C-alpha positions in Angstrom: 1.5 100.7 37.3 -0.8 103.6 39.1 -4.1 104.4 38.6 -6.0 108.0 39.6 -7.5 107.9 42.8 -11.0 108.4 41.3 -10.5 105.1 39.1 -10.1 103.2 42.5 -12.8 104.8 44.0 -14.9 103.1 41.3 -15.0 99.9 43.6 -16.6 101.8 46.6 -19.3 103.7 44.7 -20.6 101.1 42.2 -19.8 97.7 44.2 -17.4 95.0 43.4 -17.8 92.8 40.2 -17.2 89.9 42.2 -20.2 90.5 44.6 -21.7 87.5 46.0 -25.3 88.9 45.4 -24.7 90.2 41.9 -27.7 90.3 39.7 -27.7 88.4 36.3 -26.0 90.5 33.8 -28.1 92.7 31.4 -27.8 91.9 27.9 -27.3 94.7 26.1 -27.3 95.8 21.9 -26.1 99.1 21.6 -27.4 101.0 18.8 -25.6 104.3 18.1 -24.5 107.3 15.6 -21.0 107.2 16.5 -19.8 109.4 14.2 -20.6 113.1 15.1 -20.8 113.9 18.9 -18.3 112.2 21.4 -20.9 111.1 24.0 -21.2 108.2 22.0 -17.6 107.1 22.5 -17.9 107.9 26.5 -21.1 105.4 26.3 -19.3 102.7 24.4 -16.6 102.8 27.1 -18.9 102.6 29.6 -20.5 99.5 28.4 -17.2 97.8 28.2 -16.2 98.5 31.9 -19.7 97.4 32.9 -19.2 94.3 31.3 -15.8 93.8 32.9 -17.5 94.3 36.2 -20.1 91.8 35.5 -23.1 94.2 35.0 -24.3 94.0 31.7 -23.0 91.4 28.6 -22.6 93.7 25.2 -24.0 91.6 22.5 -23.4 93.9 19.3 -22.9 97.4 18.6 -25.0 98.4 15.3 -24.2 102.0 13.9 -27.4 104.4 12.7 -25.1 106.8 10.4 -23.0 106.3 7.5 -19.4 106.8 7.6 -16.8 104.5 6.3 -14.7 104.6 9.4 -17.4 104.1 12.0 -17.1 100.4 12.2 -13.5 100.5 12.1 -13.3 103.0 14.9 -15.9 101.1 16.7 -13.8 97.8 16.3 -10.7 99.7 17.4 -12.3 100.9 20.6 -14.0 97.2 21.3 -10.2 95.9 20.9 -8.6 98.5 23.2 -11.3 96.6 25.9 -10.5 93.3 25.2 -13.7 92.5 23.0 -12.0 92.3 19.5 -14.3 90.0 18.0 -17.8 92.0 19.0 -20.2 92.2 16.1 -20.5 95.3 14.7 -23.1 96.2 12.5 -23.8 99.2 9.7 -26.9 100.3 7.7 -26.6 100.8 3.9 -29.4 103.2 4.1 -28.1 105.7 6.7 -27.5 109.4 6.2 -23.9 110.3 6.1 -22.3 111.9 8.9 -18.8 113.6 9.0 -16.8 113.2 12.0 -13.9 114.9 13.9 -12.7 112.1 15.8 -13.0 108.6 13.7 -9.8 108.9 12.0 -8.1 107.6 15.0 -8.9 104.3 13.4 -6.1 105.2 10.7 -3.5 107.0 13.3 -0.5 105.0 12.9 2.5 105.0 15.2 5.4 104.1 12.8 3.9 101.3 10.5 1.2 99.9 13.1 -2.1 101.1 13.8 -2.1 103.2 17.0 -5.5 101.4 17.9 -5.5 97.8 16.4 -8.7 96.5 14.7 -9.8 93.9 12.6 -12.5 95.9 10.6 -11.1 97.4 7.6 -8.0 95.5 7.6 -9.1 91.6 7.5 -12.8 92.0 8.4 -15.9 94.1 7.1 -18.7 94.8 9.6 -22.2 92.8 9.2 -25.6 94.4 8.1 -27.3 96.1 10.8 -30.8 94.8 10.8 -29.3 91.3 9.8 -27.2 91.4 12.8 -30.2 92.7 15.3 -32.2 90.0 14.1 -29.6 87.4 14.3 -28.3 88.4 17.9 -32.3 89.0 19.0 -33.1 85.3 17.8 -30.2 83.7 20.0 -31.1 85.1 23.1 -33.5 84.0 25.7 -37.2 85.3 25.4 -37.5 88.7 27.1 -33.9 89.2 27.8 -32.0 92.0 26.0 -32.2 95.6 26.2 -31.8 98.0 23.4 -30.0 100.9 24.0 -30.4 103.2 21.4 -28.5 106.6 21.3 -28.7 107.6 17.8 -31.1 108.1 14.8 -33.7 105.3 14.9 -33.0 104.3 11.3 -32.1 100.5 12.2 -34.7 100.1 14.8 -37.1 101.3 12.3 -35.8 98.8 9.7 -36.0 96.0 12.2 -39.8 97.2 12.8 -40.2 96.8 9.1 -38.4 93.4 8.8 -39.8 90.2 7.6 -39.2 86.7 8.9 -35.9 84.9 7.6 -32.8 82.7 8.5 -32.6 84.0 11.4 -35.8 83.7 13.0 -39.6 83.4 11.0 -40.9 86.0 12.7 -41.3 89.6 11.8 -39.8 92.6 13.2 -42.2 93.4 16.0 -43.2 89.8 16.7 -39.4 89.3 16.9 -38.9 92.5 19.7 -42.1 91.4 21.3 -40.7 88.2 22.0 -37.3 89.0 22.7 -36.9 92.4 24.0 -37.2 93.4 27.7 -37.3 97.2 27.4 -35.7 99.8 24.9 -33.7 102.6 26.5 -33.5 105.7 24.1 -31.8 108.7 24.1 -33.9 111.1 22.1 -36.3 114.4 22.2 -36.8 116.7 24.8 -39.5 115.7 27.4 -39.4 119.0 29.5 -38.9 122.6 29.1 -35.3 123.6 27.5 -34.1 127.1 28.4 -37.6 128.2 28.3 -38.4 126.7 24.8 -41.8 124.3 25.1 -40.8 122.8 21.5 -37.4 122.0 21.6 -36.3 119.9 18.5 -33.8 117.6 19.7 -30.7 116.1 17.2 -31.5 112.6 17.4 -35.4 113.2 16.6 -35.2 116.1 14.1 -32.1 114.4 12.0 -34.2 111.9 10.7 -37.5 112.4 11.7 -39.5 109.4 9.7 -37.7 106.7 11.5 -38.1 108.0 15.2 -41.7 108.7 14.2 -41.6 104.8 13.0 -40.4 103.5 16.1 -42.3 105.7 18.5 -45.6 104.3 16.7 -44.9 100.9 15.8 -42.9 99.8 18.8 -45.1 96.8 20.7 -46.9 98.5 23.2 -46.3 95.6 25.5 -42.3 96.4 25.5 -41.6 99.5 27.5 -39.5 102.1 26.2 -37.6 104.6 28.8 -36.6 108.0 27.1 -33.7 109.9 28.3 -34.2 113.3 26.8 -32.2 116.2 25.9 -32.8 118.1 29.6 -31.1 114.8 31.2 -27.8 115.1 29.4 -27.3 118.9 29.5 -27.8 118.7 33.4 -25.0 116.3 34.1 -21.8 117.5 31.9 -19.1 115.5 31.9 -16.0 117.1 33.6 -12.9 118.6 31.5 -10.6 117.8 34.5 -11.1 114.2 34.2 -10.2 114.0 30.5 -7.2 115.8 31.0 -6.2 113.7 34.5 -8.0 110.3 34.6 -6.6 108.6 31.0 -2.8 108.6 31.5 -2.2 105.1 32.5 -1.7 104.7 28.8 0.4 106.8 26.5 -2.8 106.6 24.3 -6.2 106.4 24.8 -8.9 106.4 22.4 -11.3 108.0 24.5 -9.6 110.9 25.2 -8.1 111.4 22.1 -11.6 111.2 20.6 -12.9 113.8 23.4 -10.4 116.5 22.6 -10.6 116.3 19.0 -14.2 116.7 19.1 -14.5 119.2 22.2 -11.0 120.3 22.7 -9.6 120.6 26.5 -12.0 123.5 27.7 -15.5 122.1 27.3 -17.5 120.0 29.5 -19.8 118.2 27.3 -23.1 117.0 28.3 -23.5 113.1 28.9 -26.8 112.2 26.6 -25.9 108.9 25.9 -24.4 107.9 29.1 -27.5 108.6 30.5 -29.0 105.8 28.7 -26.0 103.6 29.5 -26.4 104.0 33.3 -30.3 103.8 33.6 -30.5 100.5 31.3 -27.4 98.3 33.0 -28.2 99.9 36.7 -31.7 100.5 36.8 -31.9 99.7 40.6 -29.8 102.3 41.7 -32.0 105.3 41.9 -30.0 107.5 40.0 -32.8 108.7 38.2 -36.9 109.3 38.5 -39.4 108.6 36.2 -42.4 110.2 34.5 -45.9 108.5 34.9 -46.5 106.0 32.3 -47.8 107.7 29.3 -47.0 107.8 24.9 -44.7 109.6 23.4 -45.4 110.4 19.7 -43.1 112.5 17.3 -44.7 115.3 15.2 -43.5 116.5 11.7 -41.2 119.2 12.7 -39.3 116.6 15.0 -41.1 117.8 18.3 -41.4 114.7 20.7 -44.9 114.8 22.5 -45.3 113.1 25.7 -48.8 112.3 26.9 -49.8 110.7 30.2 -51.7 107.3 29.6 -52.8 104.7 32.6 -51.1 101.9 31.1 -48.8 103.6 28.6 -45.7 102.0 27.2 -43.4 104.9 27.6 -41.7 106.6 30.5 -39.0 109.5 30.6 -36.3 109.8 32.9 -36.7 112.8 35.6 -33.4 114.1 37.5 -33.1 115.9 41.0 -30.2 117.7 41.8 -29.2 115.1 44.2 -29.6 112.7 41.4 -27.7 114.5 39.2 -24.3 114.8 41.5 -24.8 110.9 42.1 -25.0 110.5 38.3 -22.2 112.7 37.2 -19.8 110.6 39.6 -20.9 107.2 38.5 -20.5 108.3 34.8 -16.9 109.5 35.4 -15.9 106.5 37.5 -17.3 104.2 34.8 -15.7 105.8 31.6 -12.0 106.2 33.7 -12.1 102.8 34.6 -9.2 100.9 32.9 -9.5 97.8 30.5 -9.0 94.1 32.6 -6.0 93.8 30.5 -4.4 96.9 29.3 -3.1 96.9 25.4 
């Protein structure tokens, strides 16, 4: 079977999974609103290919918007990439979101599901906060990176959580004990098209939860924010969607992208940038602001103020870095699973 040249180049641009000097894989929880935009799907694919390369261990996926097909679709993608048993959590209180692509979870070829899954067939998802607490409690202290690329509803609920059978610690204490950092796609930390008060969707669509995240997240657990400006500077090339996924007849990433954005659109890579930074922080794909503090105002505006010992930083990016980031993202998204379905 012949793979596209750009897929094979991945091993040159990002290094071999069998490197003798490979760092310990990043332990990752992916908190996503995988319902509306398709960048969540590309970001989830990236996490699987990064795990295939030994760069991360995807511990769980939690979903921060309500749609009955969100968990089945996520399970289908996980199964496609060879991880059918990856835990998935949903929120019972998150707002509903319609979707253009989640229907792929129900697509059939003949009598069989095009993309096999267990959830919605023989299993059900877990409750998100319980799964977050269980997953964190089981990991070594200070070892988990939470990548949050949607509404902050699940992390706000985690912050409000009390001790339970998984851990006697309340939410903030559990985060302080187990989480190394959070990589958050939210807000606009720089001017957007001459607009100094741009209201980014992950914030404005549920302001109270993002306010709670910014206000109550422990001061000694860093947050790195990837703002709206980073994703729009690195659009995903439509040529890749057209040409790089034909190693199988049906591919969930390609089909989801086309249902959402069509064949003639280069979709910004908002969520993908948070994944790239979180898993490969040492590669200098991004620069950083000075330390400071992000606060969320009542209209959803994210305000950053420098502070000498601030908890927060946000990503910056030069034109040269943007070119490197775009190529890295494409290579990781198009990498085939270790074993094709």
